[in-house]
C-alpha positions in Angstrom: -14.0 10.6 32.0 -10.4 11.0 30.8 -8.9 14.5 30.9 -7.8 14.2 27.3 -9.7 12.8 24.3 -6.4 11.9 22.6 -2.8 11.6 23.8 0.4 11.0 21.8 3.4 10.2 24.0 7.1 10.0 22.9 6.4 9.6 19.2 9.5 8.9 17.1 9.7 8.5 13.3 12.8 8.4 11.0 13.2 8.4 7.2 16.5 7.7 5.4 18.8 10.6 6.4 16.2 12.4 8.4 14.8 12.1 11.9 11.4 13.5 11.4 10.0 13.1 14.9 11.9 12.8 18.2 9.9 12.0 21.3 6.9 14.2 20.4 3.9 14.7 22.7 0.4 15.9 22.0 -2.7 16.0 24.3 -6.1 17.0 22.9 -8.9 18.0 25.3 -12.5 16.8 24.5 -14.6 19.2 22.3 -11.7 21.6 21.5 -9.8 22.9 18.4 -6.2 22.2 19.0 -3.8 24.1 16.7 -0.6 22.2 15.7 2.0 24.7 14.6 5.6 24.8 13.4 7.7 25.7 10.4 7.6 23.5 7.3 9.6 20.5 8.1 8.8 20.7 11.9 7.0 17.3 11.6 3.4 18.3 12.0 2.0 16.4 9.0 4.3 13.4 9.8 2.9 13.2 13.3 -0.7 13.2 12.1 0.1 10.6 9.4 1.5 8.4 12.2 -1.7 8.9 14.2 -3.8 8.1 11.2 -2.0 4.9 10.3 -0.4 6.2 7.1 3.0 5.9 8.7 4.1 3.4 11.2 5.8 5.1 14.1 9.2 3.8 15.3 8.4 4.4 19.0 5.7 6.0 21.1 2.2 5.4 22.5 -1.3 6.6 21.5 -4.2 6.9 24.0 -7.9 7.5 23.1 -10.2 8.3 26.0 -7.4 7.2 28.4 -7.0 3.7 26.8 -3.9 2.8 24.8 -4.6 1.9 21.2 -2.6 0.8 18.2 -3.5 2.0 14.7 -2.3 -0.1 11.8 -3.9 1.7 8.8 -6.3 4.5 8.0 -9.3 2.2 7.7 -8.7 1.1 11.3 -8.3 4.7 12.4 -11.6 5.7 11.0 -13.9 2.7 11.5 -12.5 1.3 14.8 -11.3 4.5 16.6 -13.3 7.3 15.0 -10.2 9.3 13.9 -10.7 11.1 10.5 -8.3 13.2 8.5 -9.0 15.9 5.9 -5.7 16.0 4.0 -4.0 19.2 2.7 -3.9 17.7 -0.8 -7.4 16.4 -1.5 -7.6 13.4 -3.8 -11.1 13.4 -5.1 -12.5 11.4 -8.0 -13.7 14.4 -9.9 -15.8 12.6 -12.5 -17.9 10.8 -10.0 -20.8 12.3 -8.0 -20.6 13.9 -4.6 -22.4 10.9 -3.0 -20.0 8.4 -4.7 -17.0 10.2 -3.3 -18.8 10.5 0.1 -19.3 6.7 0.3 -16.1 5.6 -1.4 -15.0 2.3 0.1 -18.3 1.7 2.0 -21.1 1.9 -0.6 -24.5 0.8 0.5 -25.6 -2.3 -1.5 -28.7 -4.4 -2.1 -29.2 -7.8 -3.7 -30.1 -8.2 -7.3 -30.5 -11.9 -7.9 -27.2 -13.5 -7.1 -25.4 -10.1 -7.3 -24.8 -7.2 -5.0 -25.3 -3.7 -6.6 -24.8 -0.2 -5.3 -28.0 1.2 -3.7 -27.8 4.7 -5.3 -31.1 5.8 -3.9 -30.0 5.2 -0.3 -26.5 6.5 -1.0 -27.8 9.8 -2.4 -30.4 10.2 0.4 -27.8 9.5 3.2 -25.2 11.8 1.6 -27.8 14.6 1.4 -28.7 14.1 5.1 -25.1 14.4 6.3 -24.4 17.4 4.1 -27.4 19.1 5.6 -26.0 18.1 9.1 -23.1 20.5 8.4 -25.1 23.1 6.7 -24.4 22.2 3.1 -27.2 22.0 0.6 -25.7 21.1 -2.8 -27.0 18.2 -4.9 -25.3 14.9 -4.0 -25.8 13.6 -7.6 -23.6 16.3 -9.2 -20.0 15.5 -10.3 -17.6 16.4 -7.5 -15.5 18.3 -10.1 -18.2 20.9 -10.4 -17.7 22.0 -6.7 -15.2 24.5 -5.4 -12.2 23.3 -3.3 -14.0 24.6 -0.2 -17.1 22.5 -1.0 -15.0 19.5 -1.6 -13.5 19.9 1.8 -17.1 20.2 3.2 -17.8 16.8 1.7 -14.7 15.4 3.4 -15.8 16.9 6.7 -19.4 15.6 6.3 -17.9 12.1 5.5 -15.9 12.3 8.8 -19.1 13.3 10.7 -21.1 10.5 9.1 -18.5 7.9 10.5 -19.1 9.3 14.0 -15.6 10.7 14.1 -14.4 11.6 17.6 -11.3 13.3 16.4 -10.9 15.2 13.1 -7.5 16.2 11.7 -7.5 19.2 9.4 -4.2 19.7 7.6 -3.9 23.2 6.1 -7.6 23.2 5.2 -7.7 26.9 4.2 -4.6 27.1 1.9 -6.8 27.3 -1.2 -10.0 28.7 0.1 -11.6 32.1 -0.4 -12.5 34.3 2.6 -16.1 33.2 2.3 -15.2 29.5 2.2 -13.0 30.0 5.3 -16.0 31.5 7.1 -18.1 28.5 6.2 -15.4 26.1 7.3 -15.1 27.9 10.7 -18.9 27.7 11.2 -18.7 23.9 10.6 -15.8 23.6 13.0 -17.7 25.5 15.7 -20.7 23.3 15.2 -18.6 20.1 15.6 -16.9 21.5 18.7 -20.3 22.2 20.2 -21.1 18.5 19.6 -18.0 17.4 21.5 -15.8 16.5 18.5 -12.1 17.2 19.1 -10.1 18.7 16.2 -6.4 19.0 15.3 -5.9 22.1 13.2 -2.7 22.5 11.2 -2.2 26.0 9.8 0.4 28.7 9.3 -2.1 31.6 9.3 -1.9 33.4 12.6 -5.2 35.2 12.3 -7.0 31.9 11.9 -5.3 30.4 14.9 -6.3 33.3 17.1 -9.9 33.0 15.9 -10.6 29.3 16.0 -8.1 27.5 18.4 -8.5 26.7 22.0 -5.0 25.3 22.6 -1.8 25.5 20.6 1.0 23.0 20.4 4.3 24.1 18.8 6.9 21.9 17.2 10.3 22.7 15.9 12.7 20.4 13.9 10.8 17.3 14.8 10.6 18.0 18.5 7.9 19.1 20.9 8.3 22.7 22.2 5.2 23.0 24.3 1.5 23.5 24.6 -0.3 26.7 25.6 -3.9 28.1 25.8 -4.4 30.0 22.6 -5.4 33.2 24.3 -2.1 33.2 26.3 0.0 33.6 23.2 0.5 36.7 21.0 1.4 36.3 17.3 5.0 37.3 18.1 5.1 34.7 20.8 4.0 32.0 18.4 6.5 33.1 15.7 9.4 33.1 18.2 8.6 29.7 19.5 8.2 28.3 16.0 11.4 29.6 14.5 13.5 29.6 17.7 14.3 33.3 17.2 12.5 36.6 17.0 11.6 37.9 13.6 11.4 41.7 14.3 10.1 42.3 10.8 8.7 39.6 8.5 9.3 41.8 5.5 13.0 42.5 5.1 14.4 46.0 4.7 14.3 46.8 1.0 17.7 47.3 -0.8 16.5 47.4 -4.4 16.2 50.4 -6.6 13.8 50.0 -9.6 15.3 51.3 -12.9 14.2 51.5 -16.5 11.3 49.5 -18.0 12.4 46.0 -18.9 9.1 44.5 -20.0 5.9 46.0 -21.3 2.6 44.1 -21.8 0.1 45.7 -24.1 -3.6 44.9 -24.6 -3.3 41.2 -23.5 -6.6 39.4 -24.2 -7.4 35.8 -23.7 -9.0 33.6 -26.3 -11.7 32.9 -23.7 -14.2 35.7 -23.3 -14.5 35.3 -19.5 -10.8 35.4 -18.8 -8.3 38.3 -18.9 -8.8 41.1 -21.4 -7.1 44.3 -22.5 -4.4 44.0 -19.8 -1.6 46.4 -20.1 1.2 47.1 -17.6 5.0 47.8 -17.3 7.7 46.1 -15.3 11.0 47.8 -14.3 14.5 46.4 -13.8 15.1 45.7 -10.2 11.4 46.0 -9.2 9.0 43.8 -7.3 5.7 44.4 -9.0 2.7 43.1 -7.1 -0.5 41.8 -8.6 -3.6 41.7 -6.3 -7.2 40.8 -6.6 -9.9 38.4 -5.3 -10.3 34.8 -6.3 -11.4 34.6 -9.9 -9.7 37.9 -10.9 -7.7 36.0 -13.6 -4.3 37.0 -12.3 -2.8 33.5 -12.7 -4.4 33.2 -16.1 -2.8 36.5 -17.2 0.6 35.3 -16.1 0.2 32.0 -17.8 -0.8 33.8 -21.0 2.4 35.9 -20.8 4.4 32.7 -20.3 2.8 31.0 -23.4 0.6 28.5 -21.5 -2.7 30.1 -22.5 -3.8 31.3 -26.0 -4.5 34.9 -26.6 -6.5 36.7 -29.4 -4.5 39.9 -29.2 -1.7 41.6 -27.3 2.0 41.9 -27.3 5.0 41.6 -25.0 8.0 43.9 -25.4 11.2 43.1 -23.6 14.0 45.7 -23.6 12.3 47.6 -26.3 12.0 44.6 -28.6 8.7 42.9 -29.4 8.9 39.1 -28.7 6.6 36.4 -29.9 5.6 33.9 -27.2 3.4 31.0 -28.2 4.7 28.4 -25.7 6.8 28.2 -22.5 10.0 27.5 -24.4 9.7 30.8 -26.3 9.0 32.5 -23.0 12.2 31.1 -21.5 14.1 32.0 -24.6 12.8 35.6 -24.1 14.2 35.6 -20.6 11.0 34.9 -18.6 10.6 32.4 -15.8 7.4 31.3 -14.1 7.0 29.8 -10.6 3.5 28.4 -10.6 1.0 28.8 -7.7 0.4 25.0 -7.4 3.8 23.9 -6.1 2.9 20.2 -5.8 0.6 20.0 -8.8 2.8 21.5 -11.5 6.0 22.8 -9.8 8.1 20.0 -8.3 8.8 16.6 -9.8 8.2 14.8 -6.5 9.7 11.5 -7.5 13.0 13.1 -8.7 16.0 14.3 -6.7 16.8 17.9 -5.8 19.5 17.8 -8.4 17.1 16.8 -11.2 14.5 19.3 -10.1 17.0 22.2 -10.3 19.0 20.8 -13.2 16.1 20.0 -15.5 16.0 23.7 -16.7 19.7 23.6 -17.8 20.3 20.1 -19.1 20.4 21.4 -22.7 23.1 23.9 -21.6 25.4 21.3 -20.2 25.5 18.6 -22.9 28.8 17.2 -24.1 28.9 16.2 -27.7 25.2 17.0 -27.9 24.0 14.0 -26.0 26.0 13.4 -22.8 25.3 15.4 -19.7 28.2 17.2 -18.0 27.3 16.1 -14.4 30.2 17.9 -12.9 29.0 21.3 -14.1 25.4 20.5 -13.2 26.5 19.4 -9.7 28.3 22.8 -9.3 25.2 24.7 -10.2 23.0 22.7 -7.9 25.5 22.8 -5.0 25.7 26.6 -5.5 21.9 26.9 -5.4 21.7 24.8 -2.2 24.2 27.0 -0.5 22.9 30.4 -1.8 19.3 29.7 -1.0 20.0 27.7 2.2 18.0 24.7 1.1 17.8 22.2 3.9 18.4 18.8 2.4 20.7 15.8 3.3 22.1 15.9 -0.2 21.2 16.8 -3.8 20.2 13.2 -4.3 17.3 13.5 -1.8 13.8 13.2 -3.4 12.3 16.6 -3.4 9.0 15.3 -2.2 10.7 14.5 1.2 11.6 18.2 1.7 9.4 20.7 3.6 7.2 23.0 1.6 9.5 26.0 2.1 12.5 24.1 0.8 10.5 22.7 -2.1 9.7 26.3 -3.0 13.4 27.2 -2.8 14.2 24.3 -5.2 11.8 25.7 -7.7 13.3 29.2 -7.4 16.7 27.7 -7.9 15.5 25.9 -11.1 14.5 29.2 -12.6 17.5 31.2 -11.3 19.8 28.6 -13.1 18.3 29.9 -16.4 19.3 33.5 -15.5 15.9 35.1 -16.4 15.5 38.8 -16.8 11.9 38.5 -15.6 10.7 36.1 -12.9 7.0 35.6 -12.3 6.2 34.3 -8.8 2.6 33.2 -8.4 1.6 32.9 -4.8 5.3 32.3 -3.8 4.6 31.7 -0.1 1.4 29.8 -0.2 1.4 26.9 2.3 4.7 27.7 3.9 5.4 28.9 7.4 6.4 32.3 8.6 10.1 31.5 8.9 10.3 30.1 5.4 8.2 33.1 4.1 10.8 35.4 5.6 13.6 33.5 3.8 11.7 33.7 0.4 11.2 37.4 0.9 14.9 37.8 1.5 15.6 35.9 -1.7 13.2 38.1 -3.6 14.7 41.3 -2.1 18.2 40.1 -3.0 17.2 39.2 -6.6 15.6 42.6 -7.1 18.7 44.3 -5.7 20.7 42.4 -8.3 18.5 43.8 -11.0 16.1 41.0 -11.6 12.5 42.1 -12.5 10.0 40.2 -10.4 6.2 39.9 -10.7 4.6 38.7 -7.5 1.0 37.5 -7.6 -0.4 37.3 -4.1 -3.7 36.8 -2.4 -2.3 38.0 1.0 -2.7 41.8 1.2 0.0 42.3 3.9 2.4 40.5 1.6 1.5 42.6 -1.3 1.9 45.8 0.7 5.1 44.6 2.5 7.0 43.4 -0.6 5.8 45.5 -3.6 7.3 48.6 -5.2 4.1 49.0 -7.2 0.8 47.2 -7.2 -1.6 46.4 -10.0 -5.0 45.1 -9.0 -7.3 43.0 -11.1 -11.0 42.4 -11.0 -13.1 40.2 -13.4 -10.2 39.8 -15.9 -9.3 43.4 -16.1 -6.6 45.6 -14.5 -8.7 48.0 -12.6 -6.0 50.0 -10.8 -2.3 50.8 -10.2 -0.9 51.9 -6.9 2.6 53.4 -7.2 2.9 55.4 -4.0 3.9 53.7 -0.7 1.5 55.7 1.4 -1.4 54.7 -0.9 -0.7 50.9 -0.5 -3.5 50.1 1.9 -5.9 47.2 2.2 -8.8 49.7 1.6 -7.3 50.9 -1.7 -6.5 47.4 -2.9 -10.1 46.2 -2.1 -11.6 49.2 -3.8 -9.9 48.2 -7.1 -10.4 44.4 -6.4 -14.2 44.9 -6.3 -14.5 47.4 -9.2 -16.5 45.2 -11.5 -16.8 46.4 -15.0 
């Protein structure tokens, strides 16, 4: 029996202007969870896409059970070699049933005269059997769109198990999961490990790695740094190897001093009865105001209401003592409010456009000559200034933003809003899905903006982040603001959870 279930040796991959992988190695032991870690842009997902046949590697070798293999496409990876991948960004067909998504591309059929038709009875029964295999009991006939993100991922994992997967790749599987869904995922992973399945687990969350991983491989800037047993590394060790330097404090020393109230929200109530209601709070100049709460607390919905994306039945926004009417995002922007959304890929970046266009889109109206010709010289100056100020890693401003790492994509979105010079910047989950080094840089940017007098609202599901970055914290539960914490010594996880579970 081979020592390793899967080996990747000397993998190289380049894109225009970027060498994404440079002689990377990876060796996965049978029946283990192998964490693959590194900063955004380190090449983790690119390496896995090369393995899965989504990308064709420029050089390197792949071995499965000690025998060299060549993978041309994802179908070959799954059906011929038993390698499955659960992607970070799921692409489900929401209107179709769980079973139809489960068997997509391989539907069971039976003959009906001269035709072949899908055998729905077999399909539903088989799907239910495999869901039960991983401990899931929901109806295979319900539309997939009715499931949570965690349940959708369960369907993907069950699909991999049903294809007798020997290796399962999990790319940031917990980035959008609740704590309970994470526990369910880990239970499934432990069951698969007990059955001899090897897993590659990509995550930035240190506590998860310490809990679930057997081995850890670390990459940096497209190169292989090393592999260690998980229990041999401390969190500080992992961070230092990932970023190539020691981060003595993830949360930078605060240099801001909150001033007078710049925005007041009064009695904000959604048109939907199960969303936010009677929400009132204040925001000060030069302040980072945290908003905490559990999944479903309606924090994002409240911020979207303030920005004019969601309709309200009552409530008002007062900026610098003057009541403003906000019925749409343009009126919010005119009032000096910017919103960085929580779903960076879904409604943040324009992936097919350049860095320049992603930053410049917010200021094109400002730099029109004669009312219809863009002043590209001025726009280039703004974009170049943003790239320098926020240290955005990109070959040029013409690079497609989809080709940047998650952390650099986030910086591009921040740059877009800073170009409009807002008084209030709402940042919804500003560090979701980015690594610890990029998080530190985002925190430094937030700290700098607050020190310059910008008023920031930060919505975060990570309690250490809330505590480490906030001057004050409001907590929501079931659509209501249930508490305010304005003293540093009272900013504890226990106090936040007390308010986050205070159902009305």
